C-alpha positions as CSV (number, residue, x, y, z in Angstrom):
1,M,-162.9,-106.8,-37.4
2,A,-164.3,-103.3,-36.8
3,P,-163.6,-100.8,-38.0
4,L,-161.0,-101.6,-40.7
5,A,-162.3,-104.9,-42.0
6,K,-166.0,-104.5,-41.5
7,V,-168.9,-105.7,-43.7
8,G,-171.6,-106.3,-41.0
9,G,-172.2,-107.0,-37.3
10,L,-169.6,-109.8,-37.2
11,A,-166.8,-107.3,-37.2
12,D,-168.3,-105.4,-34.3
13,V,-168.7,-108.6,-32.3
14,V,-165.1,-109.7,-32.9
15,T,-163.8,-106.3,-31.7
16,G,-166.1,-105.9,-28.8
17,L,-165.7,-109.4,-27.4
18,S,-162.0,-109.3,-27.8
19,R,-161.6,-106.0,-26.1
20,A,-163.9,-107.0,-23.2
21,C,-161.9,-110.2,-22.7
22,S,-158.6,-108.3,-22.8
23,Q,-159.9,-105.9,-20.2
24,R,-160.6,-108.8,-17.9
25,G,-157.0,-109.7,-18.0
26,H,-157.0,-112.4,-20.7
27,N,-154.4,-112.6,-23.3
28,V,-156.3,-112.1,-26.6
29,E,-154.9,-112.1,-30.2
30,V,-157.2,-111.8,-33.2
31,V,-155.9,-113.5,-36.3
32,L,-157.3,-112.3,-39.7
33,P,-156.2,-112.0,-43.3
34,F,-154.3,-108.8,-44.1
35,Y,-156.9,-107.8,-46.6
36,E,-155.4,-105.5,-49.3
37,C,-158.1,-102.9,-48.4
38,I,-156.7,-102.5,-44.9
39,P,-154.1,-99.7,-45.1
40,E,-151.0,-100.4,-43.1
41,S,-151.1,-96.9,-41.7
42,A,-154.4,-97.7,-40.0
43,V,-152.9,-100.5,-37.8
44,S,-151.2,-99.2,-34.7
45,N,-147.7,-100.4,-33.8
46,L,-147.5,-102.6,-36.9
47,T,-144.4,-104.7,-37.2
48,H,-143.4,-107.7,-39.3
49,E,-143.2,-110.7,-37.0
50,R,-142.0,-113.5,-39.3
51,S,-142.3,-115.1,-42.8
52,Y,-143.1,-118.8,-43.0
53,G,-144.4,-121.3,-45.5
54,S,-147.9,-122.9,-45.4
55,Y,-149.0,-125.9,-47.5
56,H,-151.3,-125.4,-50.4
57,R,-151.8,-127.5,-53.6
58,G,-148.6,-129.4,-53.1
59,S,-146.3,-126.6,-52.4
60,Q,-145.4,-124.1,-49.7
61,I,-147.0,-120.6,-50.0
62,M,-144.9,-118.0,-48.2
63,V,-146.9,-115.9,-45.7
64,D,-145.9,-112.7,-44.0
65,A,-147.2,-112.4,-40.5
66,F,-147.6,-108.9,-39.0
67,V,-148.5,-107.9,-35.4
68,G,-150.2,-104.7,-34.4
69,E,-153.3,-103.2,-32.7
70,I,-156.8,-102.4,-34.1
71,S,-159.2,-100.7,-31.7
72,G,-157.0,-101.5,-28.8
73,V,-156.9,-105.2,-29.6
74,R,-153.7,-107.1,-30.5
75,V,-154.0,-108.5,-34.0
76,L,-152.0,-111.0,-36.1
77,L,-152.4,-110.1,-39.8
78,L,-151.5,-112.8,-42.4
79,R,-150.5,-111.8,-45.9
80,P,-150.0,-114.7,-48.3
81,Q,-147.7,-114.1,-51.2
82,N,-150.3,-115.0,-53.8
83,N,-153.5,-113.3,-54.9
84,F,-155.6,-114.3,-51.9
85,F,-157.3,-111.4,-50.1
86,K,-156.4,-108.9,-52.8
87,G,-159.0,-106.3,-53.9
88,E,-160.7,-103.2,-52.7
89,K,-163.2,-105.0,-50.5
90,V,-163.1,-107.6,-47.8
91,Y,-165.3,-109.9,-49.8
92,G,-165.7,-110.2,-53.6
93,G,-162.1,-110.1,-54.7
94,G,-160.8,-111.7,-57.9
95,Y,-160.0,-115.0,-56.1
96,D,-161.8,-118.1,-55.0
97,E,-163.0,-117.2,-51.5
98,R,-163.6,-120.8,-50.3
99,E,-160.1,-121.8,-51.3
100,A,-158.6,-118.6,-49.8
101,Y,-160.3,-119.1,-46.4
102,I,-159.4,-122.8,-46.2
103,F,-155.8,-121.7,-46.9
104,F,-156.1,-119.0,-44.2
105,C,-157.2,-121.7,-41.7
106,R,-154.1,-123.7,-42.2
107,A,-151.9,-120.6,-42.3
108,A,-153.3,-119.5,-39.0
109,L,-152.6,-122.9,-37.4
110,E,-149.1,-123.0,-38.9
111,L,-148.3,-119.6,-37.4
112,L,-149.3,-120.9,-34.0
113,R,-147.0,-123.9,-34.5
114,V,-143.9,-122.1,-35.8
115,S,-144.3,-119.3,-33.2
116,E,-144.9,-121.9,-30.4
117,R,-148.1,-120.2,-29.3
118,H,-150.3,-122.6,-27.4
119,P,-153.7,-120.9,-26.9
120,D,-156.2,-122.2,-24.4
121,V,-159.1,-121.3,-26.8
122,I,-159.3,-120.9,-30.5
123,H,-162.6,-119.0,-31.3
124,M,-163.8,-119.4,-34.9
125,H,-166.5,-117.2,-36.5
126,E,-168.8,-118.3,-39.3
127,W,-168.1,-120.9,-42.1
128,H,-165.0,-119.1,-43.3
129,T,-162.9,-120.4,-40.4
130,C,-164.5,-123.8,-39.8
131,A,-161.9,-125.8,-41.7
132,L,-159.6,-124.9,-38.9
133,A,-161.4,-127.3,-36.6
134,L,-160.8,-130.2,-39.0
135,M,-157.1,-129.3,-39.4
136,Y,-156.6,-128.8,-35.7
137,W,-157.9,-132.3,-34.7
138,D,-156.7,-134.3,-37.7
139,M,-153.3,-132.6,-38.4
140,Y,-152.0,-130.2,-35.8
141,Y,-153.1,-131.9,-32.6
142,D,-150.4,-134.6,-33.2
143,M,-147.9,-131.8,-34.1
144,G,-148.0,-130.6,-30.5
145,L,-150.7,-128.0,-30.8
146,N,-152.9,-129.9,-28.4
147,R,-154.0,-127.6,-25.5
148,S,-156.7,-125.7,-27.2
149,K,-160.5,-125.8,-27.0
150,I,-162.2,-125.0,-30.3
151,V,-165.2,-122.7,-30.1
152,L,-167.4,-121.8,-33.0
153,T,-169.8,-118.9,-33.2
154,I,-172.6,-118.9,-35.9
155,H,-173.8,-115.5,-36.7
156,N,-176.1,-116.4,-39.5
157,M,-177.3,-119.9,-40.4
158,D,-178.0,-118.9,-44.0
159,H,-174.3,-119.1,-45.0
160,T,-172.9,-122.6,-44.7
161,G,-169.7,-122.7,-46.8
162,E,-170.5,-125.4,-49.4
163,V,-167.3,-127.1,-50.7
164,K,-166.2,-130.1,-52.7
165,A,-163.8,-132.8,-51.3
166,E,-160.9,-131.7,-53.5
167,E,-161.1,-128.2,-52.1
168,L,-160.2,-129.6,-48.7
169,D,-157.5,-131.7,-50.4
170,Y,-155.7,-128.5,-51.4
171,S,-154.9,-127.8,-47.8
172,G,-153.5,-131.3,-47.1
173,L,-156.7,-132.7,-45.6
174,D,-158.2,-135.9,-47.0
175,G,-161.5,-134.4,-48.3
176,E,-163.2,-137.8,-48.9
177,S,-162.8,-138.8,-45.3
178,Y,-165.3,-136.0,-44.3
179,A,-167.8,-137.0,-47.0
180,T,-170.2,-138.7,-44.6
181,V,-173.5,-137.5,-43.1
182,E,-172.0,-137.8,-39.6
183,K,-169.2,-135.4,-40.5
184,A,-169.7,-132.8,-43.2
185,V,-171.9,-133.9,-46.0
186,D,-174.5,-131.3,-47.0
187,E,-177.7,-133.4,-46.9
188,R,-179.3,-131.3,-49.6
189,T,-176.7,-132.7,-52.1
190,I,-177.1,-136.4,-51.3
191,G,-177.4,-138.3,-54.6
192,H,-175.8,-135.4,-56.5
193,N,-172.6,-136.0,-58.5
194,P,-170.6,-134.9,-56.7
195,E,-172.1,-134.5,-53.3
196,R,-171.0,-131.4,-51.5
197,M,-169.8,-130.7,-47.9
198,S,-170.6,-127.9,-45.6
199,L,-167.8,-126.2,-43.7
200,L,-170.3,-124.9,-41.2
201,K,-171.6,-128.3,-40.5
202,A,-168.1,-129.6,-40.1
203,G,-167.4,-126.8,-37.6
204,I,-170.4,-127.8,-35.5
205,V,-169.3,-131.4,-35.4
206,Y,-165.7,-130.8,-34.7
207,S,-165.9,-127.9,-32.2
208,S,-165.7,-128.2,-28.4
209,A,-168.5,-125.8,-28.1
210,V,-170.8,-123.9,-30.5
211,T,-172.6,-120.7,-29.8
212,T,-175.0,-118.5,-31.7
213,V,-175.8,-114.9,-31.0
214,S,-179.0,-114.9,-29.0
215,P,-180.9,-117.5,-26.9
216,T,-184.0,-117.1,-29.0
217,Y,-182.2,-117.6,-32.2
218,R,-180.7,-120.8,-30.7
219,E,-184.2,-122.1,-30.0
220,E,-185.4,-121.1,-33.5
221,T,-182.5,-122.9,-35.2
222,L,-183.2,-126.0,-33.2
223,G,-186.6,-125.9,-34.7
224,G,-187.4,-125.0,-38.3
225,G,-185.1,-121.9,-38.3
226,G,-182.1,-124.2,-38.6
227,G,-183.1,-125.4,-42.0
228,W,-181.2,-128.5,-43.1
229,L,-178.7,-128.0,-40.3
230,N,-181.5,-128.6,-37.7
231,K,-180.7,-132.3,-37.4
232,T,-177.0,-131.6,-36.7
233,L,-177.7,-128.8,-34.2
234,S,-180.2,-131.0,-32.4
235,E,-177.7,-133.9,-32.2
236,Y,-175.1,-131.5,-30.6
237,S,-177.6,-129.4,-28.7
238,T,-175.8,-130.0,-25.3
239,K,-172.8,-128.1,-26.6
240,Y,-174.8,-125.5,-28.4
241,H,-175.4,-122.2,-26.6
242,G,-177.1,-118.9,-27.2
243,V,-175.0,-116.0,-26.0
244,L,-176.5,-112.5,-26.6
245,N,-174.3,-110.1,-28.6
246,A,-173.6,-106.6,-27.3
247,I,-172.5,-103.2,-28.6
248,D,-169.4,-101.1,-28.2
249,T,-170.8,-98.7,-25.6
250,A,-167.7,-96.5,-26.0
251,S,-168.4,-95.9,-29.7
252,W,-172.1,-95.6,-29.2
253,D,-172.6,-93.2,-26.3
254,P,-174.7,-90.1,-26.5
255,R,-172.9,-88.7,-23.4
256,S,-169.6,-88.5,-25.3
257,D,-170.4,-88.9,-29.0
258,M,-168.2,-86.3,-30.7
259,V,-170.1,-86.8,-34.0
260,L,-173.1,-85.0,-32.5
261,P,-173.6,-81.3,-32.2
262,T,-174.2,-81.8,-28.5
263,R,-174.3,-84.6,-26.0
264,F,-177.0,-85.8,-23.7
265,G,-177.4,-88.3,-20.8
266,S,-181.2,-88.6,-20.5
267,A,-184.2,-88.2,-22.8
268,A,-185.3,-85.1,-20.9
269,E,-182.1,-83.2,-21.6
270,S,-182.1,-80.5,-24.3
271,G,-179.3,-82.3,-26.2
272,K,-181.7,-84.8,-27.8
273,A,-184.1,-82.0,-28.9
274,L,-181.1,-80.1,-30.3
275,C,-180.0,-83.2,-32.3
276,Q,-183.6,-83.5,-33.6
277,E,-183.6,-79.9,-34.8
278,Y,-180.1,-80.3,-36.3
279,V,-181.3,-83.4,-38.3
280,R,-184.6,-81.8,-39.3
281,R,-182.9,-78.7,-40.7
282,G,-180.1,-80.6,-42.2
283,L,-182.4,-82.9,-44.1
284,G,-184.9,-80.2,-45.0
285,L,-187.7,-81.7,-42.8
286,D,-190.4,-79.5,-41.3
287,V,-189.6,-78.2,-37.9
288,P,-192.7,-78.5,-35.7
289,K,-194.2,-75.4,-34.0
290,A,-193.5,-75.0,-30.3
291,G,-195.5,-77.4,-28.2
292,K,-196.5,-79.7,-31.2
293,R,-195.2,-83.3,-30.7
294,V,-194.1,-84.9,-33.9
295,P,-192.0,-88.1,-33.5
296,I,-189.1,-88.9,-35.8
297,V,-189.2,-92.5,-36.9
298,V,-185.9,-93.8,-38.2
299,C,-184.8,-97.0,-40.0
300,V,-181.1,-97.7,-40.4
301,T,-180.8,-101.0,-42.3
302,R,-179.5,-103.1,-45.1
303,L,-182.2,-103.2,-47.8
304,V,-182.4,-107.0,-48.2
305,P,-185.3,-109.4,-47.8
306,Q,-184.3,-110.5,-44.3
307,K,-184.9,-107.0,-43.0
308,G,-188.6,-106.9,-43.7
309,V,-188.4,-104.4,-46.6
310,H,-192.1,-104.6,-47.4
311,M,-192.9,-103.5,-43.9
312,I,-190.3,-100.8,-43.9
313,K,-191.7,-99.4,-47.1
314,H,-195.3,-99.5,-45.8
315,A,-194.3,-97.7,-42.5
316,A,-192.5,-95.0,-44.6
317,E,-195.6,-94.5,-46.7
318,R,-197.9,-94.2,-43.6
319,C,-195.9,-92.1,-41.2
320,E,-197.0,-88.7,-42.5
321,A,-200.7,-89.6,-42.3
322,M,-200.1,-90.9,-38.8
323,G,-198.5,-87.6,-37.7
324,A,-194.8,-88.6,-37.7
325,Q,-191.7,-87.9,-39.7
326,F,-189.7,-90.8,-41.3
327,V,-186.0,-91.1,-42.3
328,L,-184.5,-94.2,-43.9
329,L,-180.8,-94.7,-44.1
330,G,-180.1,-97.9,-46.0
331,S,-178.4,-99.6,-48.9
332,G,-178.6,-103.0,-50.5
333,H,-179.8,-104.7,-53.6
334,L,-183.5,-103.8,-52.9
335,A,-182.7,-100.1,-52.7
336,G,-184.3,-99.6,-56.1
337,E,-187.7,-100.3,-54.6
338,F,-187.4,-97.1,-52.6
339,E,-186.3,-94.8,-55.4
340,G,-189.8,-93.6,-56.2
341,L,-190.6,-93.0,-52.6
342,A,-187.4,-91.2,-52.1
343,A,-188.2,-88.8,-55.0
344,Q,-191.7,-88.3,-53.6
345,M,-190.5,-87.6,-50.1
346,K,-187.9,-85.1,-51.3
347,A,-190.6,-82.8,-52.5
348,G,-192.1,-82.5,-49.0
349,G,-191.0,-82.0,-45.4
350,A,-192.3,-85.2,-43.7
351,G,-189.7,-87.7,-44.7
352,R,-186.5,-88.7,-46.5
353,C,-185.2,-91.9,-48.0
354,L,-181.4,-91.8,-48.0
355,L,-180.3,-94.8,-50.1
356,M,-176.8,-95.1,-48.8
357,Y,-174.9,-95.8,-45.6
358,N,-172.8,-93.4,-43.7
359,E,-171.6,-94.1,-40.2
360,A,-171.5,-90.5,-39.0
361,L,-175.0,-89.9,-40.3
362,A,-176.2,-93.0,-38.6
363,H,-175.0,-91.5,-35.3
364,F,-177.0,-88.3,-36.0
365,L,-180.2,-90.3,-36.8
366,Y,-180.0,-92.5,-33.7
367,A,-179.6,-89.4,-31.6
368,A,-182.6,-87.7,-33.3
369,A,-184.9,-90.7,-33.4
370,D,-187.8,-91.2,-31.2
371,V,-188.6,-94.6,-32.7
372,V,-186.3,-97.0,-34.6
373,L,-187.8,-99.6,-36.8
374,V,-186.3,-103.2,-36.9
375,P,-189.1,-105.4,-38.5
376,S,-186.8,-108.2,-39.5
377,M,-188.2,-111.5,-40.9
378,F,-185.4,-113.2,-38.9
379,E,-182.7,-111.7,-36.9
380,P,-180.0,-113.8,-35.2
381,C,-179.3,-111.0,-32.8
382,G,-179.4,-107.5,-34.2
383,L,-177.5,-104.5,-32.9
384,T,-179.7,-101.7,-34.2
385,Q,-182.2,-102.0,-31.5
386,M,-179.5,-101.9,-28.8
387,V,-178.0,-98.7,-30.3
388,A,-181.4,-97.2,-30.5
389,Q,-182.0,-97.8,-26.8
390,R,-178.6,-96.4,-26.0
391,Y,-179.6,-93.1,-27.6
392,G,-183.0,-92.9,-25.9
393,A,-185.1,-94.1,-28.9
394,A,-187.7,-96.8,-28.6
395,P,-187.0,-99.8,-30.9
396,L,-190.1,-101.1,-32.7
397,V,-189.3,-104.7,-33.6
398,R,-190.8,-107.9,-34.9
399,R,-190.7,-110.7,-32.3
400,T,-187.9,-112.9,-33.6
401,G,-184.4,-114.0,-32.6
402,G,-182.3,-111.5,-30.7
403,L,-185.0,-108.8,-31.1
404,A,-187.3,-110.9,-28.8
405,D,-184.5,-111.2,-26.3
406,T,-183.6,-107.5,-26.1
407,V,-186.9,-105.6,-26.4
408,I,-189.8,-105.7,-23.9
409,D,-193.1,-104.5,-25.2
410,V,-194.1,-101.4,-23.2
411,D,-197.9,-102.0,-23.5
412,S,-197.5,-105.5,-22.2
413,S,-195.1,-104.4,-19.3
414,P,-195.8,-100.7,-18.7
415,G,-193.3,-100.3,-15.9
416,A,-190.5,-102.4,-17.6
417,G,-191.0,-102.0,-21.3
418,T,-188.1,-101.0,-23.5
419,G,-189.8,-100.6,-26.9
420,F,-192.6,-101.9,-29.0
421,V,-193.0,-105.5,-30.2
422,F,-195.3,-107.1,-32.8
423,D,-196.0,-110.5,-34.2
424,G,-196.9,-111.4,-37.8
425,A,-195.2,-110.1,-40.9
426,G,-197.8,-108.2,-42.7
427,E,-198.2,-104.5,-43.4
428,G,-201.1,-104.2,-41.0
429,D,-199.0,-105.7,-38.2
430,I,-196.3,-103.1,-38.4
431,E,-198.9,-100.3,-38.9
432,E,-200.8,-101.3,-35.8
433,C,-197.6,-101.3,-33.7
434,L,-196.4,-98.0,-35.2
435,G,-199.8,-96.6,-34.3
436,R,-199.3,-97.6,-30.7
437,A,-195.9,-95.9,-30.6
438,I,-197.0,-92.7,-32.2
439,R,-200.1,-92.4,-29.9
440,M,-198.0,-92.8,-26.8
441,Y,-195.5,-90.3,-28.0
442,K,-198.2,-87.7,-28.8
443,D,-200.7,-88.3,-26.0
444,Q,-198.6,-89.5,-23.0
445,P,-195.4,-87.5,-22.9
446,A,-194.5,-88.5,-19.3
447,M,-194.9,-92.2,-20.1
448,W,-192.8,-91.7,-23.2
449,E,-190.0,-90.0,-21.3
450,A,-190.0,-92.8,-18.8
451,L,-189.8,-95.3,-21.6
452,A,-186.9,-93.5,-23.3
453,N,-185.0,-93.3,-20.0
454,R,-185.5,-97.0,-19.4
455,C,-184.1,-97.7,-22.8
456,M,-181.0,-95.6,-22.1
457,A,-180.6,-97.5,-18.8
458,V,-180.4,-101.0,-20.5
459,D,-177.0,-102.6,-20.2
460,N,-176.2,-103.7,-23.7
461,S,-172.4,-103.6,-23.1
462,W,-170.0,-106.5,-23.6
463,A,-169.5,-106.8,-19.8
464,R,-172.3,-109.4,-19.4
465,S,-171.8,-111.3,-22.6
466,A,-168.0,-111.4,-22.3
467,E,-168.3,-113.0,-18.8
468,Q,-170.7,-115.6,-20.3
469,Y,-168.1,-116.4,-23.0
470,V,-165.3,-116.7,-20.4
471,Q,-167.4,-119.2,-18.5
472,L,-168.1,-121.1,-21.7
473,Y,-164.4,-121.2,-22.6
474,R,-163.7,-122.8,-19.2
475,S,-166.4,-125.4,-19.4
476,A,-166.0,-126.4,-23.0
């Protein structure tokens, strides 16, 4: 949950959707582990609500439940009195994460029972919380916790939560009872000893409704993009929906962004030009002479295969020759592939590769950018392109998942375009699209300004998506 327990876009979605639903008058509480890396001082109005026991491996583990606020949203933070969720990071602590999240699912339901909460909807995210659906129907429904609809959102189909039957036994479930193809067996392990189960598959089967984070990603996952889960998703396609994610338009707003040296409300205002000069001078890039149009091409990304790293690197290498400047802000296990380019760029004034991530610097770069690259190999939704539009930058995206749902190619729809879109996944494909963008910027300034202003006018707020979720909650 952003900003205190954030690894990726999931955290932003939980915060944004929860806040938007609260603003519509709904009573929303977010339940999450009280990760050791969350400082108590960072949670507003933090109080200890109760201590209670939750079953695990034949005994009761005591849990301290706290209530407070994060980003204006009411939260319930669960701190088990063992080593679960200890460590300096949200993920990667010195404990078995699958066991810890299965325990968390039961502890969350037990808190609802002992506190006599009866939510209308329990909304799970990713495989980490999918065991809750099994426990709800097969344990807690008969304990009186029987008014809830169970909704699951899948943010990335690559992570399926593979477990063994005995790991479900730890929580009091009968793990073997789910070891069927119809319920939870991971078909990839059929014939293995032992066969494994997938928590994500179980969540799909046992939920009242399932969503993913864009309409196009839904269609892709019902086809080949669903991998081995394609059959399960197809079987339950009538309860499977694509609801587009959104961004926190209060945090990402060039009209009020206090990180920036100045604010702006349209692409024509001097504020964007001042932000560009600020970034150029701050990074040691050449400042173009008056009247010379040199676009700034930015990429803010994780450097992992999903993000189309080979295309990003090719664009970075080609920008100077094409008459543009390039700035990369990114970290990840493929960052080493950019170290040579980073050293080469540092010696000149046409580009920089910053192999790190810094939120404040990201705000600066979006504000300065004319073009933002998002050439993902697959992208369930993507938030980068929405933030780019918010700051008057044209996203340049590969046609996949949520990128296809949120960016209209300006050359295909000159009066309605909100960026540049390409097909294919080769270096030549992104270079051709980048060439289109740079030529428009240099040769057609009035058309570029109109494009930038259309981008800024796109409504990527949670208002629309939250209303879709509310309707889904009611119909599930």
